Every structure is written in structure tokens, then in C-alpha cells.
C-alpha positions as CSV (number, residue, x, y, z in Angstrom):
1,M,-0.1,-0.2,0.1
2,R,1.4,3.3,-0.9
3,V,0.9,6.1,1.8
4,G,1.6,9.4,1.4
5,V,1.8,12.7,3.8
6,Y,0.8,16.0,3.1
7,P,2.3,18.0,6.3
8,G,1.4,21.5,7.1
9,T,0.2,24.2,9.7
10,F,-3.0,24.5,7.8
11,D,-3.6,27.9,9.7
12,P,-6.2,27.8,8.3
13,I,-6.3,25.4,5.7
14,T,-7.1,27.2,2.1
15,L,-8.3,26.5,-1.0
16,G,-4.7,25.8,-2.1
17,H,-4.4,23.2,0.4
18,M,-7.7,21.6,-0.7
19,D,-6.5,21.3,-4.3
20,I,-3.2,19.8,-3.2
21,I,-5.0,17.2,-0.8
22,R,-7.3,16.5,-3.6
23,R,-4.9,15.6,-6.5
24,G,-2.5,14.1,-3.8
25,A,-5.1,11.2,-2.7
26,K,-4.9,10.2,-6.4
27,L,-1.7,9.5,-6.2
28,V,-1.7,7.1,-2.9
29,D,-3.5,4.4,-1.5
30,Q,-3.7,6.5,1.6
31,L,-2.9,10.2,2.1
32,I,-2.3,11.1,5.8
33,V,-2.7,14.9,5.9
34,G,-0.3,16.0,9.2
35,V,-1.0,18.9,10.9
36,T,1.8,20.0,13.0
37,T,2.9,23.4,14.6
38,N,5.6,25.3,12.6
39,I,7.8,27.0,15.8
40,A,8.6,30.0,13.2
41,K,4.9,30.8,13.1
42,S,2.3,32.2,15.0
43,P,-1.3,30.3,14.4
44,M,-4.4,31.9,14.8
45,F,-5.6,28.4,15.7
46,D,-4.5,25.7,18.4
47,D,-3.6,22.2,17.2
48,D,-6.8,20.6,18.2
49,E,-8.8,23.5,16.1
50,R,-6.7,23.3,13.1
51,I,-6.9,19.1,13.5
52,A,-10.8,19.5,13.7
53,M,-11.0,22.3,10.5
54,V,-8.9,20.2,8.7
55,K,-11.0,17.0,9.1
56,S,-14.1,18.6,8.3
57,E,-12.9,20.2,5.1
58,V,-11.3,16.8,3.9
59,A,-14.4,14.8,4.5
60,G,-15.8,15.1,1.3
61,I,-13.0,14.4,-1.0
62,D,-12.6,11.0,-2.7
63,G,-9.9,8.6,-1.4
64,D,-8.7,7.2,1.8
65,I,-7.7,10.5,3.7
66,R,-6.8,10.4,7.6
67,V,-5.8,13.8,9.3
68,V,-3.3,13.3,12.2
69,G,-1.6,15.7,14.3
70,F,2.2,15.4,14.8
71,N,4.9,17.4,16.7
72,S,7.9,15.7,15.5
73,L,10.5,15.6,12.4
74,L,8.8,15.1,9.4
75,M,10.8,12.3,8.7
76,D,10.0,10.3,11.7
77,F,6.5,10.9,11.1
78,A,6.5,9.6,8.1
79,E,8.4,6.6,9.4
80,R,5.9,6.4,12.1
81,E,2.9,6.4,9.6
82,G,4.4,4.0,7.2
83,A,4.8,6.7,4.2
84,G,7.1,6.3,1.4
85,I,6.1,9.7,0.0
86,I,6.0,13.1,1.3
87,V,3.4,15.3,-1.1
88,R,4.5,19.1,-1.2
89,G,2.6,21.9,-3.0
90,L,4.3,24.6,-5.1
91,R,3.0,28.3,-5.8
92,A,6.1,29.9,-7.2
93,V,9.9,30.1,-7.7
94,A,10.3,31.2,-4.0
95,D,8.3,28.1,-2.7
96,F,10.6,26.0,-4.8
97,E,13.7,26.9,-3.5
98,Y,12.9,26.4,0.2
99,E,11.1,23.1,-0.6
100,Y,14.1,21.9,-2.5
101,Q,16.4,22.8,0.3
102,M,13.8,20.8,2.6
103,A,13.8,17.8,0.5
104,G,17.4,17.6,0.5
105,M,17.6,17.8,4.2
106,N,14.8,15.3,4.7
107,Q,16.6,12.7,2.2
108,Q,19.7,13.1,4.3
109,L,17.6,12.3,7.5
110,N,15.5,9.2,5.7
111,N,16.3,8.2,2.2
112,R,13.4,5.5,2.0
113,V,11.0,8.5,2.0
114,E,10.4,10.4,-1.3
115,T,9.2,14.0,-1.9
116,V,6.9,14.8,-4.4
117,F,5.8,18.6,-5.8
118,L,2.6,19.5,-7.2
119,M,2.4,23.0,-8.7
120,A,-0.8,24.8,-7.4
121,D,-3.7,25.1,-9.9
122,V,-2.9,28.3,-11.5
123,S,-5.9,29.6,-10.2
124,L,-4.9,29.1,-6.4
125,Q,-1.1,30.1,-6.6
126,P,-1.3,33.3,-5.0
127,I,-3.1,31.8,-1.8
128,A,-1.0,31.5,1.4
129,S,-2.5,31.0,4.8
130,R,-0.4,34.0,6.3
131,L,-2.1,36.4,3.6
132,V,-5.3,35.1,4.2
133,K,-4.9,36.0,7.8
134,E,-3.7,39.7,7.0
135,I,-6.6,40.3,4.8
136,A,-9.2,39.2,7.1
137,I,-7.7,41.5,9.9
138,F,-7.9,44.1,7.7
139,G,-11.4,43.5,7.4
140,G,-10.6,42.4,3.6
141,D,-12.9,39.4,2.0
142,I,-11.4,36.3,1.9
143,H,-14.1,34.1,0.5
144,K,-12.2,33.6,-2.5
145,F,-9.1,31.9,-0.7
146,V,-11.1,29.3,1.8
147,T,-14.5,27.9,2.2
148,P,-17.4,29.7,4.1
149,A,-16.7,27.5,7.1
150,V,-12.9,28.3,7.3
151,R,-14.0,31.8,6.6
152,A,-16.2,31.7,9.2
153,A,-13.8,30.7,11.9
154,V,-11.1,32.9,10.6
155,E,-13.8,36.1,11.1
156,T,-15.1,34.4,14.5
157,R,-11.4,34.0,15.9
158,I,-10.3,37.7,14.6
159,A,-13.6,39.0,16.5
160,E,-12.8,36.9,19.7
161,R,-9.2,38.2,20.1
162,G,-9.9,41.8,18.8
163,L,-7.1,41.6,16.4
164,R,-5.8,44.3,14.4
165,Q,-3.0,44.9,12.1
166,G,0.0,42.9,13.3
167,E,-1.5,40.9,15.9
168,L,-1.5,37.4,14.8
């Protein structure tokens, strides 16, 4: 059985993420969406909230998809889950440079796991969770970038925290 892992913080999950999940699920027998915390980022949603959000969003996607939280090296997580493939989405050249370096480091850690890059759909390439949060904090409309449920969650979180520019 081919198992793949699509890791990310998904804070929040965007239509771009959903595109990669939908397409990645076609490449493997089982796709594990690994929800993690990136110590370099300040999350809007905690781990449990992000896991629940991702589970809800992927529920209607065809394929064997599991959502699992993890807080370890990606290669250790992949090994623990029996994955032989890491799925990563690329939006632009800047993504490629970062992802290429990460793939090389991951290969050094565990050469039994391959990294596969999927180009984001052209219409979704500019979407980034960080930008979605910034737009929302400034009162902009994010409906083109996330599902209605995620939009509501982001707007609720901004209202709860009284977030303003620069307060993620």
C-alpha cells in the first residue's frame, strides 16, 4: 500500500491546500494530512482546532484520507505512519527554493521517503494562509481563498481576540 503524507500547519486550511489534498489523494492509496505546529509561525488556531478544521474540510474528498496531528521531525512522522511519499505543493519559484532545500535535508534524514511536488492550480497559486489572515484582519473579503466554514472560523477568531494589524 502506497502511503503519502501531506504536512503543514494549515492555519487556516485554504483552497490551495484543498487542491493539493484532492490531487495528492489520487497518487497514493492513503493520504495522511499531517497537521503540525511550525515554531517560526504564530498560529491563529491551536493544534486541536486546526486538526478539527482540516478533518471537516477533507470529509467530502474522494480517497482514503486521514488527518493526524504531529509534533516531531517530518521524517520521523512519515516513518511512524508507514509513508513512502511526502507530498508538497508549490506556488512559485520562492516555494521551490525552500522546498528543494527541505527535500534535500529530509532525504539526508531518511532516504527511504521520496518527496513529490505538485504545482498549485494556476488560479490558486497566490493563496497563502499568512496572507489570508492578514487580509481578514484588515477587514478584507477572504471568500475567494477559503471555504465558507473556514471563513466563518477566521472571522470569529478575529472578533474573539480583537485582532488588528500585526497582531497574529
